[in-house]
C-alpha positions in Angstrom: 2.1 13.3 11.3 4.1 12.9 8.2 4.6 15.0 5.1 4.0 13.6 1.6 4.3 15.0 -1.9 1.9 13.9 -4.5 2.6 14.8 -8.1 -0.8 14.6 -9.8 -3.3 14.8 -6.8 -6.3 16.4 -8.5 -7.8 13.3 -10.0 -7.8 9.5 -10.2 -5.5 7.6 -7.9 -3.6 10.7 -6.9 -6.8 12.2 -5.6 -8.0 9.2 -3.8 -4.5 8.8 -2.2 -4.5 12.5 -1.1 -7.8 11.8 0.5 -6.6 8.7 2.4 -3.4 10.4 3.6 -5.4 13.4 4.9 -7.9 11.2 6.7 -5.0 9.6 8.4 -3.9 13.1 9.6 -0.8 13.5 7.5 0.3 16.7 5.7 0.0 16.5 1.9 1.5 18.7 -0.8 -0.6 18.0 -3.9 0.2 19.2 -7.4 -2.4 19.9 -10.1 -2.2 21.0 -13.7 -5.5 21.5 -15.6 -7.7 20.3 -12.7 -8.0 22.0 -9.3 -7.7 19.9 -6.2 -11.1 19.6 -4.6 -10.2 18.8 -1.1 -10.5 21.6 1.6 -8.1 20.6 4.4 -5.8 22.6 6.6 -3.2 19.9 6.2 -3.3 20.1 2.3 -1.1 22.5 0.2 -2.2 22.8 -3.3 0.4 23.7 -5.9 0.1 24.2 -9.6 2.8 22.2 -11.5 3.1 21.3 -15.1 5.7 18.4 -15.5 5.7 19.1 -19.3 6.7 22.7 -19.0 10.0 23.7 -20.5 11.3 25.0 -17.3 10.2 23.4 -13.9 10.0 25.4 -10.7 10.5 23.3 -7.5 10.4 26.0 -5.0 7.3 24.4 -3.4 9.5 21.3 -2.2 10.0 21.6 1.6 13.1 20.8 3.5 11.8 17.6 4.7 9.7 15.0 3.0 8.7 11.5 4.2 7.4 10.2 1.0 7.0 11.2 -2.7 4.4 9.7 -5.2 4.4 10.4 -8.9 1.1 9.8 -10.6 1.1 11.5 -14.0 0.5 9.0 -16.8 -1.1 8.6 -20.1 -2.9 5.6 -22.0 -2.7 6.0 -25.7 -3.5 2.8 -27.4 -2.5 2.4 -31.1 -1.4 -0.4 -33.5 2.5 -0.6 -33.6 2.5 0.7 -37.2 0.8 4.0 -36.3 3.3 4.9 -33.5 4.9 8.3 -34.0 8.3 9.3 -32.7 7.1 12.6 -31.3 4.3 10.8 -29.4 6.6 8.3 -28.0 9.0 11.0 -26.7 6.1 13.0 -25.3 4.9 10.0 -23.4 8.4 9.3 -22.1 8.8 12.9 -21.1 5.6 12.8 -19.0 6.0 9.3 -17.5 9.7 8.7 -17.0 11.8 11.9 -17.5 9.3 13.9 -15.5 9.5 11.4 -12.7 13.4 11.5 -12.8 13.5 15.2 -12.5 11.0 15.3 -9.5 12.9 12.5 -7.7 16.3 14.3 -8.2 14.9 17.5 -6.9 13.2 15.8 -3.9 16.2 13.7 -2.8 17.6 16.3 -0.2 14.2 16.7 1.4 13.6 12.8 1.4 17.0 12.2 3.0 15.8 14.6 5.7 12.4 12.5 6.3 11.6 9.6 8.5 11.7 6.3 6.8 11.3 8.0 3.4 9.5 6.1 0.5 9.0 6.7 -3.2 6.1 5.3 -4.9 5.7 5.1 -8.7 3.2 3.6 -11.1 3.6 1.1 -13.9 1.0 -1.0 -15.5 -0.1 -4.6 -15.8 0.6 -4.3 -19.5 4.4 -4.3 -19.1 4.6 -8.0 -17.9 1.4 -9.3 -19.5 1.6 -7.9 -23.0 -1.5 -6.6 -24.6 -2.5 -5.5 -28.2 -2.0 -1.9 -28.9 -0.2 -1.3 -25.6 3.3 -0.7 -27.1 3.7 2.9 -26.3 2.5 2.8 -22.7 4.4 -0.4 -22.1 7.7 1.1 -23.2 7.3 4.1 -20.8 6.0 2.1 -17.9 8.7 -0.6 -18.6 11.2 2.2 -18.1 9.5 3.0 -14.9 10.0 -0.6 -13.5 13.6 -0.5 -14.5 14.0 2.9 -12.7 12.2 1.5 -9.6 14.7 -1.5 -9.2 17.9 0.4 -10.0 16.9 3.4 -7.8 15.8 1.1 -5.0 19.4 -0.4 -5.0 21.1 3.0 -5.2 19.2 4.6 -2.5 19.0 1.6 0.0 19.0 1.6 2.9 17.8 5.2 3.4 15.0 5.6 0.8 12.6 2.9 -0.2 11.5 2.8 -3.8 8.6 0.7 -5.0 6.1 0.7 -8.0 2.6 -0.3 -8.4 1.4 -2.0 -11.5 -2.5 -1.6 -11.9 -5.0 -3.3 -14.1 -7.6 -1.2 -15.7 -8.9 1.2 -13.2 -11.9 3.6 -13.3 -10.1 6.9 -13.5 -10.5 9.8 -16.0 -7.2 8.5 -17.6 -9.2 5.3 -18.7 -12.4 7.2 -19.5 -12.3 6.3 -23.1 -12.1 2.6 -22.3 -14.9 2.8 -19.8 -17.4 5.4 -21.2 -20.3 3.0 -21.5 -21.8 0.4 -19.2 -21.2 -2.1 -21.9 -17.4 -1.3 -22.0 -17.2 -1.5 -18.1 -18.9 -4.8 -18.0 -16.8 -6.3 -20.9 -13.6 -5.2 -19.1 -14.8 -6.4 -15.8 -15.3 -9.9 -17.2 -11.7 -10.0 -18.4 -10.4 -9.9 -14.8 -10.6 -13.0 -12.5 -12.3 -10.8 -9.8 -14.9 -9.8 -12.4 -14.6 -6.0 -11.8 -12.4 -3.3 -12.9 -10.3 -1.4 -10.3 -11.3 1.6 -8.3 -8.9 4.5 -7.4 -9.2 3.5 -3.8 -7.8 0.0 -4.6 -4.5 1.6 -5.7 -4.5 4.4 -3.1 -4.7 1.9 -0.3 -1.6 0.1 -1.5 0.3 3.4 -2.1 -0.6 4.5 1.5 0.7 1.1 2.8 4.0 1.5 0.8 4.5 5.0 2.2 3.9 3.8 5.8 6.4 2.2 8.2 4.3 -0.9 8.0 6.1 -1.6 4.7 9.6 -0.8 6.1 11.1 -3.9 4.7 9.8 -3.7 1.2 11.8 -2.0 -1.6 12.6 -2.6 -5.2 9.2 -4.3 -5.8 6.7 -4.1 -8.7 3.5 -4.8 -7.1 0.6 -5.9 -9.2 -2.9 -4.6 -8.1 -4.9 -5.9 -11.1 -7.7 -8.1 -10.0 -5.6 -11.2 -10.7 -5.2 -10.6 -14.3 -1.3 -10.7 -14.3 -1.1 -14.1 -12.7 -4.5 -16.0 -13.1 -6.2 -17.8 -15.9 -9.8 -18.4 -14.9 
């Protein structure tokens, strides 16, 4: 049994990952903000945590952690000319500065863990380039840089990897997938002719946390139905 901390475990990929890790018999500390965590399991500790708060309380971090997963994100699609500095800074605070603060406070516990692993999330848009994705691509591009630099700095003790998803059917993407027509149109853009499910990403995250991936670090792994590499 291992102990994992999931920041953002109440919905989407974080929720699916919490369920997968609990099913494997691990202990999970899962944070939530606006939505409560639905799972009822003796191995789950649910904690309220708002990464955007002015003062962050990290008292819930245990003395030992075997893995940390940072899931908070945002998808705000706008033409470049409509970007506002306050929105860019808010997005950066949520997706980058928040991750940095959490990782810094978890490092002592991770160093006490067994084969500790950090998993972050980017997006296919960073490497592929899509219209109206400037804001999210800037923040997630920073996450990719953080992943590689931090993996080098923490090797060989702590592994650090990031997953770059394609469009996934989560509450975060609800505005893009709120009709059957939108779902089908987006599915057809992918070589696999479907959009992602939270479990697709949770399965990879669980693998990157496990000892089966003990020789993998500093990687940006694309789970995107082939969109980033195939032209069909």
